[in-house]
N, C-alpha and C positions, 0 to 999 in steps of 0.2 A: 828617254824613258817612255814618253807617250807613244812613240813609234813602236817600241817593244810591246807595250800593252796591246796596241792595235793589232800588231802582227800575231800576237798570242791568240787574241779573240778570233781573228780571221782563220788562223790555223785550226783553232778549236772547232769552229763551226763548219768550215767548208767540207770537212770529212764526215760530219755527222748526218749528212744527207744520203750517204752511200750505204745501202743495206748489206754490202759485202757478200752478195749471193755468188755461189760457185757455179762453174760450168755453164755460163750463159743462161742461168735460171733467172726468172723475173718476177715471180709472184710469191706471196706468203699466204698461209691459210690460218684463220683463227680457229683452233680446236677448242672451242668454248667449253669450259668446265670438264675437259677430259682429264683422266688420271695420267700421271707421268709415265706409268708402265705401259699404258695404251699408246701414248704418243711415241715412246721409244720404238715400239713395234711398228707403228704406222710409218715412221720415218724410214725404217728398213724395208718393209714389205710393200709400201705403196707410194709414199711421197717422193723418195729418191728416184725410183724407177719411172715415175710419171712427171718428172721435171719440176716439182714444187721446190722453191728456193728456201723456204723457211716456215716456221710455225710461231704464231703469237699464242702464248700460253696464258691461262688465267693467273691472277696474282698468287705468287708462291708464299707470301708472308703470312704469318699467323694472324687469324682474323677472329672476330667475335662469333660465337655460335648463337643464332637466333632461333627460338622455338615457336614464336608466334609472330608472323606466319612461320610454318615449319621449314627451317633451313633454306631460306630464299637464296637465289643467285647473288643478290646484292650484299649478303653478309661478307662475301669475299672482298668487297670494297670498303670494309671497316676494319683496319688493322688494329692489332693489340700489341704486336711487337714485330721485329724483323727476323724472328726465328723462322726457319724454312720448313714449316709443316702446315698442311692444309688438307682438305678432303681429297685433293689430287695426289697427295703422297707426302712422304717425309724427305728430309734432306738427302739421304742416300739414294732414294728413288729419283729425286730431281737431278742429282749429279750423274747418275747412270743414264738418264734420258738425254741430258745435254751432251754427254760423251758419245753415246750411240748415234744420236742424230748428226752431230758434227762429223763423226767418222764416215757417214755416208753423204756428207756434203749438204745437209739440211740445217740451216741456222735456227737458233732459238732466240725469240724476242720476248722479253718479259713485260707483262702488264704491271707497271710500278705505281703503287698508290702512295704518294708522298705529300699530298696536300693536307691530309688530315689523319686522325685516328678514328676510333669508333664514334657512334652518336653519343650526345651528351646524356641521353637516357639509357645508356648501355649497362648501368648498374655496377655492382661490385661483386667480384668472385673469380672463379676459374672457368667460366663458360666461354672458353676460347679453344681454337683448334689444336693447340699443344697443351692445354690445361694450365696456361700461365695466369697467375693472379694479376688483376688490374682493378682500378677503381675509377670509373668514368666520372663519378660525382665530384671527386677531388682532382681529377685529371692526373691520376697517378698510374704510370705505366712502367713499373720497375724493371721489366726485362730489357728495355732499351738502354738506359732509363730516361723517360721524360717525366717532368713534373709540371705543376700549374704554371711555372715560369716560362715554359716552352710553347705556350699557346698564345694566340692573338687576341684574347678577350679584351685586353686594355686598348687595343687599336680599333675595335669595332664600335661604330657609333649608332647602332640601331637598338631599339628598346628590347627586342627579342633576343639579340645576339646572333640572329640569322640574317642572311641576305634578304632584304625586303624590296630592293629596287635595283634592277639590273642596269639602270642608266647611271648609277653611281659606281664608278670604278673602284672606289675605296671600299665600299660595302662588298662588292663582288670578290675582292681579293683579301680583305681583312676580317670578314664576318664568316659565320658558319654556313656552309652549303648544306641545306636540309638537316640542320642540327648536328652535323659532323664536326667534332672538335678540331679547330683549325690551327695547324702547326705554324709556329713563328719562324718561317723560313728566312726571315731577315736576320736571325740570330746565328752567329758563327757555329755555336754548339749544335744547333738543329741541322744546319747544312752539313756539318761533319758526320752526324749520325746517318743522315739520308745517303750521303756519298759512300759511307762505309758499307751500308746495305747493298747499294748498287755495285760497288767494287767487289764485294764477295761474289756476286753473281757473274760479273765480268771475268774474275779469276777462275770461276768454274767453267767458263767457256761460252757464255751467251754472247750474241752478236750485237745486242742493243735492246732498246726499251720502247714500249708504248707508254707514255707518261700520262697518267689519268688526271683529269680536271685541271689542265694547265691554265685555262682562263682564270682560275681562282688563285693563281700564284703570280707574283710580279716577275716580269721577264728578267729583271736584274738578279732576282733571287735564283731563278732557274739557271741563268748563265753562271752564277757562282758555283752552284752544285755541279753542273755539267763540266765546268772547268777543273773540278777535283776528281773526275773519273779517270780511271786507269785506261791505258790502251788495251785493245783486245788481246786475248791469250794467243801467243805466237805458235802454240801447238797447232792451231787451226787457221789462224789469220796472219796476213803478212805484217811484218814488223812496223810499228807506228800506226796501225789501224785504229781509228777512233770509233767508239760505239755509235751505232745507228740510233738516232733519236726521232721518234714520232710523238708529237705533242697533241694531245686531245684538246682542241679548241673548237667549240661549237660557235661558228660565225655564219649565220644565214643572212646577215645584214640587219640594220635597224638597231644595233647596240653600239655604245661607244668603244667597247673593247673589240678589236679586230684581229683576225688571224695574222695580219701583216706585222703585228708587234712581236710575233714569235718566229717568223720565217728566217730570221738571222741565226737562230739557235739550232735549227734542225728542221726536219719535215714537219708538216702540220696536217691533221685530218681535214680533208676537204668535204665538209658535210653538205655543201651545196650540190655536190656531184650526184649523190643518191637521191636527194630530195627533188632535184630538177629532172633527172633521168626518169624517176618514177612517174612524174607528171606527164612526161613525153610518152613513155611506154603505155601509160593508162589512157592517153589521148584526152586528158583533162584540159579545160580552159582553152580548147582549140589547138593545143600543142600537137606538133607533127614530127615524125622522125626526120623529115627533110630539113627541119630547122637545125639539125645537129651538124650541118656543113662546117660550122666554125666552133664545134664543141670544145670545151676546155676554157682557155683564157678568154676566148670570144664570148663566153657566157658569164663573164665577171668572176671567174675563179682565179685562184693564185697561180703563179708560174708553175709549169709542169714539174720542174726540178725541185719544187718545194713541197709537192703534194703527195699525200697518201690517199688513194681513192678506194671506194667500196660501194656496192649497191645497197647493202644494209649492214648494220652491226648489232652487237648483242643488246644494246640499249634500244635503238629505234625499231628493231623488229618487234618490240613489245610496246611501242608507243611511248617509250621514254626518250630522253635526249632530244634529237633534232630530226625534223623532216615531216612529222605528222603522218597522215593517212596515205600520202602519196608513195611512201616507201614500199618497194616491192620485196617480198620475201618468199621463202620456200612454200608458204601457204598458197601462193599464186604461182605454182611451179612453171606453167607454160610461159607466162610473162617474165618470170624470174630468169629462166634460161636465156631468153632473148637479151635481157638487160645485162646479165653477166657476160654473155657472149660478146656483146657490143663493147663492154668495158675492156675485156681482155684483147679484143682486136684493135682497139684504139690506142695510139701511142701516149696519151696523156697520163702522167703520174706513175707512181709505184702502186701496183694493184694488190688488194687483199681480198681473198675469197673467204666467205663465212661458212662455218660448219656448225650446225645447230643441233638442238634436241627439241623434240615435240613436247608440248604440255597441253593440258586440258584448258583450252580457252573458254572463257565465260564472259561474253561481251554484253554489257548492259549500258544502254545509251551511248554506244560508241566507245566505252571504256572496258578493257579486259580486266575483270576482277581478279584474274589469276596471273597477272603479269609478273608476279613475284616468284613463281615456281622455280625451284632449283632443278638440277639435272636428274635423269633417271637414277633412282636410288633405292636401297633396301629400307626396311622399316626403321632401322636405327640411324638413318641419315647417311650411311656410307654410299658413296657414288658407285653405280654399277659399271662393270667393264663394258667395252664396246664390242659386241659380237659381230662377226662378218658373215653375211649370207653367202651361199655358193655363187650367186650372181654378182658378188663383190659389193653389194649394197650393205648397209648396216641395219641391225635389228635392235629391239628393246628400247625404242623411243629415240635412238640417235639418228639424225637425219642424214648426216654425211654428204652434204651437197658437193663437197670437193671430190667425191667418188662418182657423181653422176657423169655418165659418158660425155655429155655435151660440155660440161664445165671442165672436166679433166682434159679433154681434147683441146679446148680453147686455151688452157694454161700452156699446153705444149705449143699450140699455134703462136702464142705470144713469144715463147722462147725462140721459135724458128724465125720470126720476123723481127726480132730485137735489133734495134739500130736503124731500121728502115723507116722512112717518113711516110706519112699518109699520102695516098695517090689514087688516081682514077675514081674520084668520087662520082657517084650517080644517084639521082633520086627521081621520083615521078611527081614531085611537088606535093606528095601526100605522105604516106607511111611505108613506102617501099624505098629502101636505100641500099647502096652497095659501096664498098671502098676497098682499096688494096693497101698493102704495105710494100712499096717498091715492087720487086719482081719475086717476092718471097711468099705472099699470101693474099687471099681475097675472101671477103665475106659478103653475102647477099641476104638481106632481111626483108620479110614481108609481114608487116603488122597492119595491113589494110584488110578490109572485109571482102576482098576479091583476089583473084589469082594474079600473081606476078608472072609476067611473060615477057622476057626481054633478052636481047643479045648484047652482052656487055664486054668492055675491054678489061680483062683481069690483070694485065701487065705480066702474067706468068708465061714461061716458055711453053710451047705447044706440047700436047700429050694428054694422057688420061689420068685424071686425079680422083682420089677417093674423098668423098664428102665426109668430114670427121664429125659431123653433127648426127647424121642418120646411121653411122656405122664406124668401123675401124678398118684401117689398112692392116691386113694380116698377110705377111710375106708379099706375094705379088697379086693378091686378091683383095677385094673390098667387101665388107659385110653390109655396106650401105649403098647410097646412090653413087653413081659415077658421073664425072663431069668431063666432057671433051673440050679441051682448049686447042684452038687452031694455031697454025704457025704465026698468025698475026696477033695472037694473044686474046682473041675474042672467044666467048663461050655463050651457049644458049642456056638460059635458066627458066624453069617453069616451077613455081612454088605455090601450091594451093594454100589459101588462108585457113583451110580446115585440117591441115596436116598436124600431126603430133608436135612437130617442131618446124615452124615456118621460116627456117633460115638454113643456109648452106655455107660451109667454110672449107676452103681447100688451101693447101700450102706446099712448099717445096718438098717437104718430107712425106706428103701424102700422095705423091706422084707414083703411079703404078708402073 
């Protein structure tokens, strides 16, 4: 029996690391707070043609509606029920999006909020995204249904009922995270309700989940929930495929709870990646790009096969979550493109690209007073659609980093070099680096305050290549710089530190 249990656990987890991307695609994009109708269109018109493998969507479950501050982004992380209606759309729109994205080979990954319900101060009424009644005061959520019996109040040992000390693993997992009513995932009934919610989405065709706040749940409870999940829908996925699991665990070191407690269950968000890369790209504390020669595990990160990596996410681009001021975002667009380019060229981890919206920042003493602001919306709180400009950028406050030429072309670069190991590393001992991926691709980055001038071994076959950072290959011509690679694989690079983008990338499919 013990062997059988072990085999089941191993079978369960080994498949939950695979994002099941189609056609050699390798990256997902977080279309943060997008409407389902817009995501469906984006899958068809942009993501599939440009090699994106999947989309992380905002939580689709019914959430509390907060009016002070006005409809903040974080209300989506305060569930009221598992009904599928939110400001991104209703259940029919969600189903239509999943179907249309799957039909063009773009997977959908759901942001699942299962650690808690709304805040204890959420009140009583129908101020929820589907208009469902609830009473946070008595912990009554009749639409699930959950009652006071289904929460961890009795297990929490702090005076406030909230987590007060992150060095106490029992508090972190049994008490309320910032006053959010903490579900008793140790209870079979609660596990069943959570699995039912996730299985509804799996049956609709999603490929997996980004599971919110995993540090605040016991690994054994998560294992029990994941073990109840259905296989993926065979209309779009091969028989026996297990849902892709990414667990949000913020582990920057210095706390007793570590990401390694969760890596047996599925992939884990590697928050050290963006925090440390930001420090290097900003050249803080004497850090240099040349130090990235052993980037990844060599920097104390989890094994590549366990990691989901990103330069920034919806939390830390606002100063929430993990990483602090070092995090590079679209607000620092020049540095951001270098950071994302480096991430997409490097073999470590499964990569996630951020797609944001702008908000009116109001920074007082280093803190953004407006870090709560929700997506571009109308006066009644309805989310605005995403309009596309003639130059393929987005309008109306949507940033759409995933459409920036430099980022889109590096997503394609990653697909082209997939499976090739890192090769031909070069650096100048400072902030000029270059590396290849076998004989399939090569990137050169200048983050110094002077010109990069070097002849480097690209590892690529001889010929003329189009630099996909400064332009695009169009037929047999190139709208950007051209790079001549000799028969010996060497090429001459000259990159001024004052250029709009001080990096160059070429790959097998950009050969003219």
